[in-house]
C-alpha positions in Angstrom: 16.2 -13.1 -19.1 12.8 -11.5 -18.9 9.9 -13.0 -20.9 8.6 -11.4 -24.1 5.5 -10.2 -22.2 7.5 -8.5 -19.5 8.1 -4.8 -19.5 11.4 -4.2 -21.4 13.8 -1.4 -21.3 13.6 -1.3 -25.1 10.2 0.3 -25.8 9.9 1.9 -22.3 8.0 5.2 -22.4 10.4 7.3 -20.4 9.7 10.0 -17.8 7.6 13.2 -17.9 10.8 15.2 -17.6 13.5 13.5 -19.8 16.7 12.4 -18.1 19.8 10.6 -19.1 19.4 7.1 -17.8 22.1 5.4 -15.7 24.7 3.2 -17.3 24.7 0.8 -14.3 21.0 0.8 -13.2 17.8 0.1 -15.1 15.2 2.9 -15.1 13.2 0.9 -12.6 16.1 0.3 -10.2 16.4 4.1 -10.2 12.6 4.4 -9.5 13.0 2.0 -6.6 15.9 3.9 -5.2 14.1 7.2 -5.5 11.2 5.7 -3.6 13.5 4.3 -0.9 15.2 7.7 -0.4 12.0 9.7 -0.3 10.5 11.3 2.8 7.1 9.8 2.0 8.6 6.2 2.2 10.4 6.9 5.5 7.3 8.1 7.2 5.7 4.7 6.6 7.7 3.3 9.5 5.4 5.2 12.0 2.1 4.8 10.1 -0.6 2.3 11.1 -1.2 -1.0 9.3 -4.0 -2.1 11.7 -2.6 -1.3 15.1 -1.6 2.3 15.9 2.2 2.7 16.3 2.3 3.0 20.1 0.2 -0.1 20.7 3.2 -2.4 20.2 6.7 -2.5 18.7 6.2 -5.8 16.9 3.0 -5.1 15.0 3.3 -4.4 11.3 3.5 -0.8 10.2 3.0 0.5 6.6 6.7 0.3 6.1 7.1 -3.4 7.2 4.0 -4.2 5.2 5.5 -2.6 2.1 8.7 -4.5 2.6 6.8 -7.8 2.9 4.8 -7.0 -0.3 8.0 -6.3 -2.1 9.5 -9.6 -1.0 6.5 -11.6 -2.2 6.1 -9.6 -5.4 9.7 -10.0 -6.4 9.7 -13.7 -5.8 6.6 -14.1 -8.0 8.0 -11.8 -10.7 11.2 -13.9 -10.8 9.2 -17.1 -11.2 7.2 -15.7 -14.0 10.2 -14.1 -15.8 8.8 -10.6 -15.3 10.7 -7.3 -14.7 11.7 -7.7 -11.1 12.9 -4.1 -10.7 9.6 -2.6 -11.8 7.7 -5.0 -9.7 9.7 -4.1 -6.6 9.4 -0.4 -7.2 5.7 -0.6 -7.4 5.4 -2.8 -4.3 7.5 -0.4 -2.3 5.6 2.7 -3.5 2.0 1.5 -3.5 1.2 2.7 0.0 3.1 5.9 0.2 -0.1 8.0 0.2 -1.5 6.4 3.3 -2.5 8.7 6.1 -1.7 8.3 9.8 -3.9 5.8 11.6 -4.5 3.7 8.5 -7.9 3.4 6.9 -9.5 5.3 9.8 -7.4 8.3 8.9 -8.2 8.0 5.3 -11.9 7.9 6.1 -11.6 11.0 8.2 -9.8 13.0 5.4 -12.1 11.6 2.7 -15.1 12.9 4.7 -13.4 16.3 5.2 -12.6 16.7 1.5 -15.8 15.2 0.1 -16.9 18.6 -1.3 -13.3 19.7 -2.2 -12.0 17.2 -4.7 -12.0 14.1 -2.4 -9.2 12.1 -0.9 -8.0 8.5 -1.3 -4.6 7.0 -0.5 -4.0 5.6 -4.1 -4.4 9.1 -5.6 -2.3 10.5 -2.8 0.5 8.0 -3.6 0.5 9.4 -7.2 0.4 13.0 -5.9 3.4 12.3 -3.7 5.6 10.9 -6.4 4.5 13.4 -9.1 4.3 16.6 -7.1 4.7 16.7 -3.3 8.2 15.3 -2.9 10.7 18.1 -3.3 14.2 16.7 -3.7 15.4 17.7 -7.2 16.2 21.1 -8.8 14.7 20.2 -12.2 11.2 19.1 -11.2 8.8 18.4 -8.3 8.0 14.8 -7.4 10.3 11.9 -8.2 9.9 11.9 -12.0 9.3 8.2 -12.0 9.0 6.2 -15.2 5.7 5.9 -17.1 5.6 2.2 -16.3 5.8 2.8 -12.6 3.2 5.6 -12.6 0.9 3.5 -14.7 1.1 0.7 -12.1 0.4 3.1 -9.2 -2.6 4.7 -11.0 -4.1 1.4 -12.0 -3.3 -0.5 -8.7 -6.9 -1.8 -8.7 -7.3 -2.3 -12.4 -8.6 0.0 -15.2 -9.8 3.4 -14.0 -13.3 4.3 -15.3 -13.8 7.4 -13.1 -10.5 9.0 -12.3 -10.2 11.3 -9.4 -9.7 15.0 -10.2 -5.9 14.8 -9.6 -5.5 11.6 -11.6 -7.5 13.1 -14.5 -5.4 16.3 -14.3 -2.1 14.3 -14.4 -3.3 12.0 -17.1 -4.0 15.0 -19.3 -0.3 15.9 -19.4 1.2 12.4 -19.1 -1.3 9.9 -20.6 -1.4 6.7 -18.5 -3.9 4.7 -20.6 -6.3 4.5 -17.7 -8.9 2.5 -19.5 -6.6 -0.6 -19.9 -5.1 -3.0 -17.4 -1.6 -2.3 -16.0 1.4 -4.4 -16.8 1.8 -7.9 -15.4 4.4 -6.5 -13.0 1.8 -4.0 -11.6 -0.7 -6.8 -11.3 1.7 -9.0 -9.4 2.5 -6.1 -7.0 -1.3 -5.5 -6.4 -2.0 -9.2 -5.7 1.1 -9.5 -3.5 -0.5 -6.7 -1.4 -3.4 -9.0 -0.7 -1.2 -11.9 0.1 0.9 -9.9 2.5 -1.8 -8.3 4.5 -3.9 -11.4 4.8 -0.9 -13.2 6.1 0.5 -10.6 8.5 -2.9 -9.3 9.7 -3.8 -12.9 10.8 -0.4 -13.0 12.5 -0.8 -9.6 14.2 -4.4 -10.5 15.2 -3.2 -13.7 16.9 -0.3 -11.9 18.6 -2.6 -9.2 19.9 -5.1 -11.7 21.3 -7.9 -10.4 19.0 -8.0 -13.9 17.4 -7.3 -17.4 18.8 -6.2 -20.6 17.1 -9.8 -21.9 17.8 -11.2 -18.9 15.8 -9.2 -19.9 12.7 -9.5 -23.7 12.8 -12.4 -23.8 10.3 -11.3 -20.9 8.1 -10.5 -22.2 4.6 -6.8 -22.6 3.8 -5.9 -21.1 7.3 -7.3 -24.0 9.2 -5.4 -26.5 7.0 -2.2 -24.4 7.6 -2.8 -24.5 11.3 -3.2 -28.3 11.3 -0.1 -28.7 9.2 1.9 -26.4 11.6 0.8 -28.5 14.6 1.9 -31.6 12.9 5.4 -30.1 12.6 5.6 -29.8 16.4 8.2 -32.0 18.1 8.4 -33.2 21.7 10.2 -30.4 23.6 10.8 -28.8 26.9 9.9 -25.4 25.5 7.4 -23.2 27.3 3.8 -23.2 26.0 4.1 -19.6 24.9 7.1 -20.3 22.8 5.4 -23.3 21.2 2.4 -21.2 20.4 4.5 -18.6 18.8 6.2 -21.2 16.6 2.8 -22.6 15.6 1.6 -19.1 14.7 4.6 -18.4 12.6 4.5 -21.7 10.8 0.8 -21.3 10.1 1.3 -17.9 8.5 4.3 -19.1 6.5 2.2 -22.0 5.0 -0.7 -19.6 4.2 1.5 -17.1 2.4 3.3 -19.8 0.5 0.0 -21.4 -0.6 -1.4 -18.1 -1.8 1.8 -17.1 -3.7 2.2 -20.6 -5.2 -1.4 -20.7 -6.4 -1.2 -17.2 -7.9 2.0 -18.1 -9.7 0.7 -21.3 -11.1 -2.7 -19.9 -12.2 -1.0 -16.9 -13.8 1.2 -19.2 -15.7 -1.8 -21.0 -17.1 -3.4 -17.7 -18.0 -0.3 -16.6 -19.8 -0.3 -19.8 -21.8 -3.9 -19.3 -22.8 -3.4 -15.7 -23.8 0.0 -16.2 -25.4 1.0 -12.5 -25.1 3.7 -11.3 -27.4 4.4 -8.0 -25.6 3.6 -6.2 -22.3 0.9 -4.3 -24.2 -0.9 -7.6 -25.0 -1.3 -8.1 -21.2 -2.5 -4.4 -20.8 -5.1 -4.8 -23.5 -6.5 -8.2 -22.4 -10.1 -8.3 -21.4 -9.3 -9.6 -17.9 -6.5 -9.4 -15.3 -3.8 -12.0 -16.3 -2.4 -12.3 -12.8 -5.0 -14.1 -10.7 -5.7 -16.8 -8.2 -7.3 -20.1 -9.3 -11.2 -20.1 -8.8 -10.8 -22.3 -5.7 -8.2 -20.1 -4.1 -10.1 -17.0 -5.0 -13.0 -18.2 -2.9 -10.7 -19.1 0.0 -9.1 -15.7 -0.2 -12.5 -14.0 -0.1 -13.4 -16.1 3.0 -10.2 -14.9 4.7 -11.0 -11.3 3.9 -14.5 -11.6 5.2 -13.3 -13.2 8.4 -10.7 -10.5 9.0 -13.2 -7.7 8.5 -15.7 -9.3 10.8 -13.4 -10.5 13.5 -10.4 -8.2 13.4 -10.9 -4.9 11.6 -14.2 -4.4 13.3 -13.1 -5.7 16.7 -14.2 -3.4 19.5 -10.6 -2.6 20.4 -9.7 -1.7 16.9 -13.0 0.3 16.5 -12.2 2.4 19.6 -8.8 3.4 18.4 -10.2 4.1 14.9 -12.9 6.4 16.3 -10.3 8.3 18.4 -8.1 8.6 15.3 -11.0 9.9 13.1 -11.9 12.6 15.7 -8.3 13.7 16.1 -7.7 14.1 12.3 -11.0 15.7 11.7 -10.3 18.3 14.5 -6.8 19.0 13.1 -8.3 19.5 9.6 -11.0 21.8 10.8 -8.7 24.0 13.0 -6.0 24.4 10.3 -8.5 24.9 7.5 -10.3 27.7 9.4 -7.2 29.2 10.9 -4.3 28.8 8.4 -2.2 31.1 10.5 -1.7 28.1 12.8 0.2 26.1 10.1 4.0 26.0 10.3 6.1 28.0 7.9 6.2 28.0 4.9 2.8 26.4 4.6 1.2 29.2 6.6 1.9 31.9 4.0 0.9 29.7 1.1 -2.4 28.8 2.8 -3.2 32.4 3.6 -2.8 33.3 -0.1 -4.8 30.3 -1.4 -8.4 30.1 -2.3 -10.7 27.7 -0.3 -10.0 24.6 -2.4 -6.3 25.1 -2.5 -6.1 25.8 1.2 -7.9 22.7 2.1 -5.7 20.7 -0.2 -2.6 22.1 1.4 -4.0 21.2 4.8 -5.0 17.6 3.8 -1.5 17.1 2.2 0.1 18.2 5.4 -2.0 15.9 7.5 -1.7 12.9 5.2 2.1 13.2 5.4 2.1 12.9 9.2 3.1 9.8 11.1 0.8 8.4 13.9 3.1 9.9 16.5 3.3 13.4 14.9 -0.5 13.5 14.4 -1.1 12.8 18.1 1.4 15.4 19.1 0.0 18.0 16.6 -3.5 17.3 17.9 -2.3 18.0 21.5 -0.5 21.1 20.4 -3.6 22.5 18.8 -6.2 21.5 21.5 -4.4 21.1 24.8 -3.5 24.2 26.8 -0.9 22.4 28.8 1.2 21.6 25.6 3.3 24.3 24.1 2.5 25.1 20.5 
């Protein structure tokens, strides 16, 4: 049974377009299922996490990242007696607005749209589920519950300066942007950090961008590596096989330590706050779901290390630069010559004003996979490729 401070079906704020709810699924199970069946979610399988899709079949993509976030988030939510279905729906949906080529793609589109309403992946996730998905006769978007939309809008906490689209949507479906989101949304957001710190270390080691020696002195991670090596047993296995097992055990210990600390510190925070409803958590003066002070510092150290040694590695930088150039060129070509867009976007873009045309183009690009974006760039720039 969910705790008193969890989001409850009784008191839920419904959907923008009223619907009869299912007799066999909670509203948030339906939200989760709508996300899973959406086109935006499926495209995540070919969207970059750190490594562009064709660089290797075993590196994480946005889809596998989202699945790992959901697994961690649901485990934490269950331990804290929260609404697991809402937590899972948020974890699965949180990255739907990501562009091809990861943050490099987002940076390219943000630069292209800086004078035209801007671009960021969090707002694009909200735009997808409230407008761009076209699956239902009665409405555009997925018509998710208020609680799910609130969690997406406030993924990083209270919103002081909403983007134009978020402000526009909030005007018709008020999301209480000045407060914190539910505990479920906070768990999903923190699980995002746990997942990508764990799997980015794993992928960095697998790719050879990082070595075991690089992480030996890294807080938490170095201890996990030593614990993993202590688990080794005398064996006839090849060295590469042993190294793979050490890597996996290290990442497992890191993720478990982060998730356990988050759960225990959050439980202490809940005891101190003594919330009597989900709204008590929303209106607290701080995030309730949090690491302990000691683990927060270790987590910061991991993030700083990954930025310096992995996300800015010369190999990653080269691919990021090529990705930015490709998306910038696609955007410029299609914005200046909307007749090159596929049907039916072509006719809509020709009839649109400058702002709307650029938004149509950026929505088109943001929905591409890595593979499709590379092919589209060739179709638009390479004479040897048929249009």
